[in-house]
Structures are given as C-alpha cells and as structure tokens.
C-alpha positions as CSV (number, residue, x, y, z in Angstrom):
1,M,124.1,76.8,113.0
2,E,123.6,79.1,110.1
3,A,123.1,82.9,110.7
4,I,119.8,84.3,109.8
5,S,119.6,87.1,107.2
6,I,117.9,90.5,107.9
7,E,115.3,89.7,105.2
8,R,114.4,86.3,106.8
9,L,114.2,87.9,110.1
10,L,111.9,90.6,108.8
11,E,109.8,88.0,107.1
12,I,109.4,86.0,110.3
13,V,108.6,89.1,112.5
14,I,106.2,90.5,110.0
15,G,104.7,87.0,109.5
16,L,104.1,86.5,113.2
17,Y,102.5,90.0,113.4
18,Y,100.1,89.3,110.5
19,F,99.4,85.7,111.6
20,A,98.5,87.1,115.2
21,M,96.3,89.8,113.6
22,G,94.6,87.3,111.5
23,V,93.8,85.0,114.3
24,D,92.6,87.9,116.4
25,G,90.3,88.7,113.6
26,F,88.4,85.6,114.3
27,I,88.7,85.3,118.1
28,K,88.8,89.1,118.9
29,K,90.8,89.0,122.1
30,L,93.4,91.7,121.6
31,P,92.3,95.2,122.9
32,I,91.4,97.5,120.1
33,P,92.4,101.2,120.6
34,T,89.6,103.7,120.1
35,P,89.7,104.8,116.5
36,S,88.9,108.4,115.4
37,E,85.3,109.0,114.3
38,R,86.0,108.9,110.6
39,A,87.9,105.6,111.1
40,L,85.1,104.1,113.2
41,K,82.7,104.8,110.4
42,F,84.9,103.1,107.9
43,L,85.4,100.0,110.1
44,I,81.6,99.7,110.7
45,A,81.1,99.9,106.9
46,L,83.6,97.1,106.5
47,E,82.0,95.0,109.2
48,E,78.7,95.3,107.7
49,T,79.8,93.9,104.3
50,Q,80.5,90.7,106.2
51,Y,83.2,89.6,103.7
52,V,85.9,92.3,103.3
53,L,87.3,91.9,106.8
54,F,86.9,88.0,106.7
55,L,88.8,87.9,103.4
56,V,91.5,90.3,104.8
57,K,92.0,88.1,108.0
58,V,92.1,84.9,106.0
59,I,94.8,86.5,103.7
60,E,96.7,87.7,106.8
61,L,96.7,84.2,108.2
62,G,97.9,82.5,105.0
63,V,100.5,85.2,104.2
64,G,101.7,85.3,107.8
65,L,102.1,81.6,107.8
66,A,104.0,81.6,104.4
67,W,106.4,84.3,105.8
68,I,106.9,82.4,109.1
69,M,107.7,79.2,107.2
70,G,109.6,80.9,104.4
71,V,107.4,79.2,101.8
72,Q,106.6,81.2,98.7
73,S,107.5,84.4,100.5
74,G,107.7,86.5,97.2
75,L,104.3,85.3,96.2
76,A,103.0,86.1,99.7
77,W,104.4,89.6,99.5
78,L,102.8,90.1,96.1
79,V,99.4,88.9,97.4
80,F,99.5,91.1,100.5
81,T,100.9,94.3,98.9
82,P,97.4,95.8,98.2
83,I,96.3,95.1,101.8
84,W,99.3,96.5,103.5
85,F,99.2,99.6,101.3
86,N,95.5,100.1,102.4
87,I,96.4,99.6,106.0
88,I,99.0,102.3,105.7
89,L,96.6,104.7,104.0
90,Y,93.9,103.9,106.7
91,H,96.3,105.1,109.4
92,L,97.7,108.1,107.6
93,I,94.4,109.3,106.4
94,L,91.6,108.1,108.8
95,N,93.2,107.1,112.1
96,K,96.3,109.3,112.7
97,R,96.4,108.5,116.4
98,E,98.3,105.3,115.7
99,V,101.0,105.7,113.1
100,L,104.2,104.2,114.6
101,M,103.4,100.5,113.9
102,P,102.1,101.2,110.4
103,I,105.2,103.3,109.6
104,L,107.5,100.6,111.0
105,I,105.7,97.9,108.9
106,F,105.7,100.1,105.9
107,L,109.6,100.4,106.2
108,A,109.9,96.6,106.6
109,H,107.7,96.1,103.5
110,V,109.8,98.6,101.5
111,F,112.9,96.8,102.6
112,L,111.4,93.5,101.5
113,A,110.2,95.0,98.3
114,F,113.7,95.3,97.0
115,K,114.2,91.6,98.0
116,N,111.2,90.7,96.0
117,K,111.6,93.3,93.1
118,N,111.0,90.5,90.5
119,Y,107.5,90.0,91.9
120,L,106.9,93.7,92.1
121,A,107.5,93.9,88.4
122,L,104.4,91.6,87.9
123,L,102.2,94.4,89.4
124,F,103.2,96.8,86.6
125,C,103.1,94.5,83.5
C-alpha cells in the first residue's frame, strides 16, 4: 500500500469538510452557532438574494468532491479561492466568535497554494 502525502491528506480532509457543508446547505441539519448581529444581517441579505448561497453550496459540493476524488484538484483550488477567502474575511470581520476553524482552513489552503502555485499564477495574469 502506498503512503499518502500530506498534500493529498489535506485535500481529502478539506474536501470532506466542504462537501459536508455543501450538503448541509441544502438539507440544513447541522446546528448553526448564533452569529454576531452584523454577521446575521449579512447572512440574511445573502439568503434574500436566493442565489448567492445556492451557488456557493453547489461550488462547495463540486470542489469538495473533486478534492476527495483527487480529480482536477488544482482547478478546484483555483475555482474555490475567492470563496474561501471571503469565508475567512467573514469570520475575521463580521463573526469573530468563531475563528479557530477558519484559521485552520486558511492555513491548509495556504499550504495547498504552494502545491498549486501554477494555478495561482493564473489569477494574476
């Protein structure tokens, strides 16, 4: 049996996390911690648009599945970069109560950014 690399393990773990969050976006079974007042206003505004969160959850499902399966993981990383960046900013600016998980995910994404630096270059062309 072949040993799994750190990069591949991170892709699987992050993929499972985002796939689960994408599924929960549609079935809404996971408990949601109470956000701050500012964060709640932001979330209500996103819900009222009726497409932003839907689109984010569909992308989470697709990207999560791609990372779990190891298919086009660099492309998945590129597609998901604006979303995870906004998730980090949401927690750092609007909802400071829950920063541990976003910081861990941020660190994992930064680590994977070095693995996918050729895709990152596409963002700055």
